[in-house]
C-alpha positions in Angstrom: 115.7 77.7 159.2 112.5 78.3 157.3 113.1 82.0 157.1 116.4 81.3 155.6 115.0 79.0 152.8 112.2 81.3 152.0 114.9 84.3 151.6 116.8 82.3 149.3 114.1 81.4 147.2 113.0 85.0 146.8 116.8 85.7 145.6 116.7 83.0 143.2 113.2 84.3 141.8 114.6 87.7 141.5 117.7 86.5 139.8 115.8 84.7 137.1 113.6 87.7 136.4 116.8 89.9 135.9 118.2 87.2 133.5 115.1 87.5 131.4 115.1 91.2 131.4 118.8 91.4 130.4 118.2 88.6 127.7 115.2 90.2 126.0 113.6 86.6 126.2 113.5 83.2 127.9 116.5 81.2 128.8 117.6 78.1 126.5 115.4 75.2 126.9 116.2 71.5 125.9 112.9 71.1 124.0 114.3 71.7 120.4 112.0 72.1 117.4 111.3 68.8 115.9 107.5 69.3 115.8 107.1 71.6 112.9 109.6 69.4 111.0 107.8 66.0 111.5 107.1 64.3 108.2 110.0 66.4 106.4 113.3 65.3 105.2 116.2 67.7 104.7 117.9 67.3 101.2 121.4 68.6 100.7 122.2 69.7 96.9 124.3 72.0 94.7 121.8 74.2 92.7 124.7 75.8 90.5 126.8 73.8 88.3 128.4 74.6 84.8 129.6 71.9 82.2 131.4 71.9 78.8 128.0 72.8 77.2 129.1 76.4 78.5 132.1 77.2 80.3 132.7 74.2 82.4 135.2 71.5 82.2 133.3 68.2 82.1 130.2 66.8 80.6 126.6 67.0 82.3 126.8 63.3 83.0 130.2 63.8 84.9 128.6 66.6 86.9 125.4 64.6 88.0 127.6 61.5 88.6 130.0 63.4 90.8 127.2 65.1 92.8 125.5 61.5 93.4 128.5 59.2 93.9 131.4 61.4 94.9 129.8 64.3 96.9 127.0 62.1 98.0 124.5 65.0 97.4 120.6 64.4 97.5 119.9 66.5 94.6 121.7 68.9 91.8 120.9 71.3 89.0 123.2 71.7 86.0 122.8 75.4 85.1 124.9 76.2 81.9 124.9 79.5 80.4 121.9 80.0 77.9 124.2 82.2 75.6 126.1 79.0 75.1 123.1 76.7 75.1 121.3 78.5 72.5 124.0 77.9 70.0 124.2 74.2 70.5 122.6 71.6 68.3 119.1 70.3 68.5 120.7 67.0 69.3 122.8 68.4 72.2 119.8 70.2 73.5 117.8 67.1 73.5 120.6 65.6 75.5 120.6 68.5 78.0 116.9 68.4 78.4 117.1 64.5 79.1 119.1 64.8 82.3 116.3 65.0 84.9 114.6 62.0 83.4 117.7 59.9 83.1 119.2 60.7 86.7 115.9 61.1 88.7 115.9 58.3 91.3 113.4 59.2 93.9 114.3 58.5 97.4 118.2 58.6 96.5 119.2 61.4 94.1 116.9 63.8 92.1 117.6 66.6 89.4 115.7 69.6 88.3 116.0 71.1 84.9 117.7 74.4 84.9 120.0 77.0 83.1 121.6 80.3 83.7 120.3 83.5 82.3 123.3 85.8 82.2 123.2 89.5 82.3 126.1 91.6 83.5 123.9 94.5 83.7 120.7 93.0 85.5 122.7 90.4 87.3 122.7 86.4 86.8 119.7 84.3 87.5 119.2 80.6 87.6 116.1 79.3 86.2 114.6 76.0 87.8 111.8 73.8 87.0 110.5 70.2 87.0 109.3 70.9 83.4 112.2 70.0 80.8 110.3 71.5 77.9 110.5 75.1 78.9 112.0 77.5 76.4 115.8 78.2 77.0 116.0 82.0 77.0 119.1 84.0 76.6 119.7 87.9 77.3 121.3 88.0 73.9 117.8 88.1 72.3 116.4 91.5 72.5 113.0 90.1 73.2 114.5 88.6 76.7 117.2 90.8 77.5 115.8 92.2 80.9 114.3 90.2 83.8 110.7 91.4 83.1 111.1 90.0 79.5 112.3 86.8 81.1 109.5 86.3 83.3 107.0 87.2 80.7 108.5 84.6 78.3 108.2 82.1 81.1 104.8 83.3 82.4 103.0 80.0 81.3 105.3 77.8 83.0 106.0 76.6 86.6 109.4 78.0 87.4 111.4 79.9 90.0 114.4 82.2 89.1 117.2 82.7 91.7 119.7 85.6 91.5 123.2 85.0 92.6 126.3 86.7 94.0 124.2 89.9 93.5 126.6 92.5 95.1 128.7 92.1 92.0 126.3 93.7 89.5 125.9 97.3 88.6 122.1 97.3 88.8 120.0 96.7 91.8 118.8 93.3 91.3 116.2 93.7 93.7 114.5 96.5 91.7 113.3 93.6 89.4 111.1 91.2 91.5 108.5 88.8 90.5 106.7 87.4 93.8 105.9 83.6 93.6 108.7 83.3 90.8 111.6 85.0 92.3 111.2 83.2 95.7 115.1 82.8 96.7 118.4 84.4 96.5 121.7 82.4 96.3 123.8 84.6 99.0 127.1 82.3 98.7 129.0 80.7 96.0 132.9 80.4 95.5 132.7 83.8 94.5 131.9 84.9 98.0 129.0 86.0 100.2 126.5 88.9 99.3 124.4 89.2 102.8 125.9 92.5 103.8 129.2 94.6 104.0 130.5 92.6 107.0 130.6 89.2 105.4 132.9 86.6 106.5 133.8 85.6 103.0 133.5 88.8 101.1 133.2 89.2 97.3 136.1 91.2 95.6 134.8 94.9 95.2 131.3 94.3 96.5 128.4 96.8 96.0 127.0 97.2 99.4 123.7 98.9 98.0 122.9 95.5 96.3 123.3 93.3 99.3 120.7 90.7 100.3 120.1 92.4 103.6 119.7 95.8 101.9 117.0 94.2 100.0 115.3 92.6 102.7 115.4 95.5 105.2 115.0 98.9 103.2 113.3 97.2 100.2 111.0 94.9 102.1 111.8 91.9 99.9 111.1 88.5 101.1 113.6 85.9 99.8 114.6 82.4 100.9 118.4 81.7 101.3 120.3 79.4 99.2 123.9 78.7 98.5 125.6 77.0 95.5 129.2 76.2 94.3 129.0 77.9 90.9 131.6 75.1 90.0 133.3 75.5 86.6 135.4 72.5 87.2 132.1 70.5 86.9 132.4 69.0 90.3 129.3 69.9 92.5 129.7 70.0 96.2 133.6 69.6 96.0 135.7 71.4 98.4 138.6 72.5 95.7 140.1 75.6 94.5 139.0 76.7 91.0 140.2 79.2 88.4 138.0 81.1 85.9 139.4 82.9 82.8 142.8 83.1 84.5 141.5 84.4 87.8 141.4 82.2 91.0 137.9 82.1 92.5 138.5 83.3 96.1 137.1 80.5 98.0 137.4 76.7 97.7 134.4 75.7 100.1 131.3 74.8 97.9 127.8 76.3 98.7 125.4 73.8 99.8 121.6 74.3 100.0 119.4 72.3 102.4 115.8 71.9 101.6 113.0 70.7 103.9 110.8 68.7 101.6 107.8 66.5 102.1 109.6 63.7 100.2 112.7 62.9 98.3 111.4 63.7 94.8 112.0 66.4 92.3 108.4 67.7 92.6 108.7 68.1 96.3 112.1 69.6 96.2 110.8 72.4 93.8 107.7 73.0 95.8 109.9 73.4 98.9 112.0 75.9 97.0 108.8 77.8 95.8 108.0 78.0 99.5 111.5 79.1 100.8 111.8 76.0 103.1 115.7 76.1 102.7 119.0 77.4 104.1 122.3 77.8 102.8 125.7 76.5 103.9 129.3 77.3 103.1 130.5 73.8 102.6 130.0 71.7 105.8 126.4 70.2 106.0 124.5 71.2 109.1 121.1 69.9 110.0 119.1 72.9 110.9 115.7 73.1 112.1 114.2 76.7 112.9 110.7 77.7 113.5 108.6 80.6 115.0 105.4 79.9 116.7 105.5 76.5 114.9 106.0 77.8 111.2 109.2 76.6 109.6 111.8 78.4 107.8 110.5 80.7 105.0 107.1 80.9 106.3 104.8 83.9 107.0 102.9 84.0 110.4 100.7 86.4 112.4 100.7 86.7 116.2 99.6 89.1 118.8 101.8 87.9 121.4 105.7 87.3 122.0 106.9 84.9 119.2 108.5 81.8 120.2 111.6 80.7 118.4 112.7 77.0 118.6 115.7 75.5 117.0 117.7 72.2 116.6 120.9 71.6 114.8 123.5 69.0 114.6 126.9 68.8 112.5 130.1 66.6 112.3 132.0 69.8 113.2 131.8 71.7 116.4 129.0 74.3 116.5 130.8 77.4 117.8 128.3 80.2 118.0 124.6 80.5 117.2 122.9 83.9 116.5 119.1 84.8 116.4 118.8 87.8 114.2 115.8 90.2 113.6 115.1 91.8 110.2 113.1 95.0 110.2 112.9 97.9 107.8 116.0 99.4 109.0 118.7 96.7 109.9 119.6 93.2 110.6 120.6 92.8 114.4 121.4 89.6 116.6 119.1 89.7 119.7 120.5 86.3 121.2 123.7 84.5 121.0 124.7 80.9 122.1 128.1 79.5 122.5 127.5 75.6 122.3 130.9 74.2 121.6 129.4 70.8 120.8 128.0 69.0 117.6 124.4 69.1 118.8 122.4 72.0 120.1 118.9 72.9 120.6 116.7 75.3 122.5 114.0 78.1 122.4 113.7 81.8 122.8 110.7 84.1 123.3 111.2 87.6 122.0 109.5 89.6 124.8 110.2 92.8 122.9 108.2 91.9 119.9 105.6 95.0 119.2 105.8 95.2 115.3 106.2 93.4 111.9 109.6 91.7 112.0 111.4 88.7 110.5 113.5 86.3 112.3 116.3 84.2 111.1 119.5 82.3 112.5 123.3 82.1 111.6 125.3 79.2 112.6 129.1 79.3 113.0 131.2 76.1 113.0 134.6 75.9 114.5 136.1 75.1 110.9 135.0 78.8 109.8 132.0 77.4 107.8 128.4 78.6 108.5 124.8 78.2 107.7 122.2 81.0 107.1 118.5 80.2 107.4 115.7 81.5 105.4 113.7 83.9 107.7 110.2 83.5 109.3 108.1 86.7 108.6 105.9 87.7 111.6 103.2 90.2 111.3 101.6 92.0 114.3 97.9 92.4 113.7 
């Protein structure tokens, strides 16, 4: 009888070793990843909203009240086009600059100052800051008609710039890059997704050479991942179809960005975006925590041993599939896939194949076709 039990134990150990080798990592655990996120709060917001001061339908007041009172967002940014803003009266511009001060309510709802620098050659970039006195810069001015001139003109201010739907534009948006300023990219809006050629909600006539994954792999760029609605109905966070210039925007699902901040203030929100502690969602809100060796999304870490990835998530919709992906200098590939079929899921994974510099990210799919994409953690092998 004792020999039989020992034989069964040996078979069980052998089976576990085989599963580890096949899976390239450890099996799922129930530990989750709350530790690195202790003391942080996730803030859901829409960073890309147009009003009647450029090519939107309603006033900026309407936009911010809608975001706060109807969509139930934690933060928002009005990003009107600067070629329109620079033609407005001093009185209207004073009103535009007053929006953050009038709507900031720490702990409930906060607003960054922003606008959209709009170049159909170099791509569109949203400018964000906590300083409402920065110059409003247009690409129509020959002194600021390319990204380098834009960054030079804003050099003395604490700002970040965020390209959006980059697979539309003719020029390679990633060829212009300002570390510390261009910290994030908006990979999804109602126009579609710009991650790669196999996106679930593709843009119309996308240019694959300008994809976000191309910038991260072949070009080695490091960006946090955001999503925004790019609403011109001036309804942030609204799941509603829109038209623009007679054309129907392909998707009704709004882009939402989740930001892990130290507190619910505009200053903490801005600092978190500077540090890429964010992730993008295609409509449905998902609470996602993702860390590598205790470093939260958007971080950079160094390790000599196999990295341990921990994650935890919850949503009001069924979580259908979860993919852990690696990003190296050649490609983005899934290394582990889970099928939770539940509204909550957590676990950990150790990448036993780690042997070179690499980044890890996570993609979460919901049963209602919405998804979330997490800012990578970049891991350096000393």
